[in-house]
N, C-alpha and C positions, 0 to 999 in steps of 0.2 A: 504494500500500500504506500502510496506517495505521502511523504510527510511535509511536502512543500505546499500543501493546500492552504491558501490564505483565507481568512474570513472575509465575508462581505460586510458592507456597511452596517455598523451597529451590532456585529456578531460578538458574542461573549468570548468565544475562543475559536480557533481554526477548526473546521470540521475534521481535518486529518487527525488532530489530537484526540477528539472524541471517538473517532473510529478506531484509533489505535487502542484506546482504553477498552472500548466495547468488545473488540476482537479478543481481548484477554478473558472476557466473561463468556461470550458466545462465539467460539471459533468457527464462524460460518464463512462461506465463500464471499469475499468482498471484491467488487470491481468499481473503479472510478474512471469515468470517461470524460473527455473534453468535449467542447462544442462541436467538433468535427466527428465525434464518435471514436476517437482513438483512446485506447486504454492507457491510463496513467499509472495504474497500480500494479503493473507486471514488469518484472525485470527483463524477461524474455518475451518479446513481442511477436515471436513466430507462432505458428499454429500449434496449439497444444491439443493432442488427440483426446485428452480427458476433460477439456474445458469447452462446454457447449457454447460459451460466449464467443469462442474463436472458430469452432467447427460449424456453427449455424449462424451465418450473418443475418439471415432473415429474422431469426428469433431475437438477436441483439438489437437490430434496428427497430423491431416492433416494441421491445421493452423500453428502449430509450425514447421512442415517440410517445408511448403512454405515460412515461414518467414526466417528460417535459410538459405534456398536456395537463396532467393532474397535479404535478409537483410533489405529491405524496401518494403512493399507491401500493397495494398488494395485488400483483397479477396472479390470478388463479384460474386461468382458462384451461390449464391442464391438470386440474386438481386430481390427486392430492399433492402434486408438485406446485410449489409457490415460489414467486420471486418478489422481492421488495424493491421499490424504487423511490428515490428522493432526490430532488434538485439541490445542488450545493452552491449555486451562484456562479456567475461568470460562464454560464453555459454548461457547467459540469454536472454530471449525474452520478449518483451512487446506485449500483445494482447489487442486491444481496440475494444469493441463491445460486443454484437451485437448492431448496430445502423441501422437506416432505412432512405432511401431516401423518404422523405415525412412522414406523420403521419400515422402509421398503425392503422387499426381499431381492435376492440376486436376479431372479427372472425379470422382475419389473425394472430393475436398474439396467439390465441388458437391453430390454425393449426401448426404454427411454433413450439410452445412448444411441441405438440404431436409428431412432426417429430423428435424432439431431446430428447424424453423421459423425458421431464420436466413437472411438474405439472402446471407451468405457466412461463411466461417470460416477463420482462419489456423491450421492444425495444424502445429506445429513438430515436427521429428524429434528424438527423444530415446531413448537406450538405456534399457531397463528398469532396468539396474543403476545408472545415474546418477540416475534418478528415485527409486529406492529409497534410494540414499545421501543424496540431498538431504533426503528426509523424515526419515531417521534422524538426520541432523545436527541438524535442527530439534528433534526430541524430546530428543536427548542434550544439546543446549545448555540445555534447560530442567531438566536434572538428572533426567530420566526414564530408566529402563533401556530398552535396545533389544536386540532379538535379533541374532544374527550375520547378516550380510548375506545369505549363501546360504540360511539358514533362512527369512528374511523373503521372499526371492524364491520359494522352494519353496512356502511357505504360500499365495502368491498365484497361482503359475503352474503348479504340479503339477496336471494335469487331474484332475477329480473322478472317482473310480472307477478311476483308473489302476492301482492295486494289484490290483484284481479282474480287470481286463482283461488285465494282464500274466500273472497266474496262469493265466487261461484259455488264453492263448497258449502258456505253458510246457507245459500239459497237451496242447495240440494238437501241439506239437513232439514230445513223448513218444509220443503216439499214432501219429503218422506214422512214427516210427523203429521202434516195435514192429511195426507192420503191414508195414513194408518190410524189417525185419530189418537195418537199416543204421544202426548206432550212430555217434555222433560219433567223430572221430579221437581216440585216447587222448592223455593228457597228455604221454606220452613223445615224441609227434610234434613238438609245439611246443617241448618242452624240448631236443630234439636240434637244432632249428634255432637256438634262442637260444644254446645252448652252443657251436655251431660258429661263430656270428658273434662271440661274446665271445672265442673263442680265435683268431679270424682264420683259421679253417680252411676255405678255399674248397672243398676236396675233400669234407670232412665235411659241409659245407652242401649240396653237390650231392647227396650220398647221402641226406641227410635229406629234401630236397625231392622226391626220387624214391621215397620210401617208399610202400609199398602203402596206407598210411593217408592219403596226400595227397588222395585223392578223397573222403574221409569228412568233408567240410566241412559246416557248418551252413547253413541258409537264412536270410538276414537281411533278406529282402524277398520279396514275392510276385512281383516283377519280376526275372527272371534277371540282367539287366544291373545293376540297382541292388544286388542281392544280391552280385554279384561285386565291385562297387566297394566295398561296405561291408566285405567280407572282405579286400580288398586294403588298405584303410585300416587295418584291424586288424593285418595283417601288417607294414605299413610302421612302425606304432607299435611293435610288438614288436622289429623289427629295429633301429630307431634307439635304443630303450631298452637293448637288449643291448649296442650299441656304447658307449653312455654308461656302462653298468655296467663295461665293460672299460677305462674311463679316458679315452675320447675327450671332447673339449669338448662340453658340453651344448648351448651356443648353436649351434655348427656343425651338430650332428646334428639339432636342431630345425629348422634351415633346410633340411637335406636332406629330412627328413620332410615338411615343408610343401610343398617343391617337388614331390616325388613325388605327394603327395595331390592337389595342384592339377592335375597331369598326368592322374592317374587319373580325375578328374572329367570330363575331356574324352574319355575312351575311348568307343568305339562298339560294343564287343563284350566279353563276359566274358573272352575269351582275352587281349585287350589289357590289361585290368586286372590279371589274374593275372600276366602277363609283367612288367609294371611293378613289381609287388610283389616278384617274384623278383629283378629287376634291383636294387632297393633293398637287398635282403638281401645280394647279392654285393658291392655297393658298400660297404656297412657292413663286411662281412668283410674286404675289401681294405684299407679304412682302418685297421681294427684291426690287421691284419698289419703294415702299414707302421709304425704307431705302436709296436707291440711291438718291432719290429726296432730302432727308434731308441732305445727305452727298455731294450733288452736284457731284455725280458720283465717288467720291474718295473712295477707299478701306481703311478702318481704319488700322493704323499702329499696329504692334504687341503689343506695350505697351498699346494702347487704347483697343485692343481686350481683353487683359488680364484683364484690369480694368473692362470692360463691363461684361466679364464672371464672375468676382468676384461679381459684382452687382447682376447678374441674379441668383447666387447661395446663396445670403445672403439677400434677401428682408426683412426678419424678424429682421435683425440686424440694429444697428445704422450705417448709411451710409453718410459720407461726404467726401469731396475731400481729406482731410488729412488722414483719416482712410484708404481709398481706395489706396491712393498713397503709404502709408506705406506697404500695403499688396503686392503691385507690385514693391516695391523697387524703387520708384521715388519720387521726390519732389512734394509737393502739387501744387505749381504754375505751374511747368512744365507740369504735367499731366493735369491740368485744361485747359491749353492753347492748348495742343495737342488734348484733347478730344473735345473741342469746334471746332477746325479746322476740325477734321475728322468726327465727328458725327453731326455737324451743330447745336448743343445745348449744354448747360452746363451740368456738371455732376448732379447738383441738379435738373435741368429740366428733364434729362433722368430718374433719379431715380423716381421722382414724376410721370412722364408719365407712366412708366412701372408698377409702383405700382397701379395706377388707372386703367390701362388696365386689370391687373389681378383681381382687385377688381370687375370690371364690369363683367368679366367672372364668378367669384365666386357668385356674386349676382344673376345672371341668372341661372347658372347651378348647384348650390349647395344649401343646406338648412342650411348652417352655419349661426348662428346669426351674425348680422352686427358687434357687438362688437368683436366677434371672428375673423372675417375677418380683422378688423382694427388691432388687435394684431398680427395676422399672418404676415401681410404685414409691420410691423414695425412702425405703427403710435402710438404716445405716448398716445392717448386716442380716444374714439369713437367720441367725439366732434371735435377733431382735424382732424380725418379722414373725418367727414361730411363736415367740412369747406373746406378742400382741394378738396374733391370730387365735391362739389357744384361749386367751382371755375373752375374746369376743364370741367365738363360735363354740367353745367347749371342746375342741378337738384340734389335732395338729394338721398342718397343711397336707402332709403326706396321707394321713388317714382320710382327710376330706376328699382328696383327689381319688382315692380308691373306693369312695362311696360311703364311707362312714361319716356320721354327723350331719349329713345333708338332710334338709327338710323334705319330707315325702310330698310328691305331687298329689293334688286332690284328684 
């Protein structure tokens, strides 16, 4: 890469400096071209059989033309292969790529090389979001305004004509429902489920799930199994968000939701997917009920929720009231008092209980050694972990893993 790139008027730093730094973080293929299309960033300007920028002049010219027209672009006409382009001032252009969404196999790489008259090509994997961020950093370092990241991604990846196609699909849905006289379930159906979960009301949830409106679900795919999975994912999302709104830790509920969704993706029938979604709803309702009993029905205050969320995200770290209070900008004594009032237990008790709950799940559902579980959950040693675990569960970690001391399922 050329390091003689000068900045343009008002630039904070030369783009070459920014590119040099970024290449240390994301070692992607970089090319800088001058106004005439000559490559400035290669020492050997002869044809490189592995570089499609030299083996396919038509591709190079097209990428440079699109970059000069749009000034900042992700070219994705050959998806999953992407190129990023950004103007650098003075007629110069940066082209980053080729990169690939995902890891390309050898067969794909050979076909891509043949299409562009190359003997071979190394296509590096790179997420579109990272490629976009890299380009935007280059432009911003030059003092140029850049759009929000999501807006830039939408501009490049939202399929052309998507709005018209979605409108036609909406009309098709309306037509099917008019012809079948089968409307969507009313808003009250979902509201009743959400309200029951947020209240920790398992009986109310059961009644809501067995409403006559339960069969009036939308069709989210032409394939019945895919449609059922999509609906189940929606239901899991609603259930976990209802539990979060009731005061449960967001990080814990996100993990619950992700776990159920991953299991839903493995379902082989619509009935399995729907049953898993209901199981998630009941699990969320039970967790809310348990939490409300401990908190005597009070919702935790914002400061307490922030402290609890920090705990949930840092189980492997040292956690005490002073450290947590510093992270949420509060005094230790004040936070400790509020936490006990809102959560019904001390910070130390909460940390210990949650660590042991996670340890129980790991002992049953993973093959991690007990010493590794102790380290992951922030215990200073395996013996310390065993002592705390015995005090909370009444049995040792090894005995618990082998089936002893576990509560029986109803």
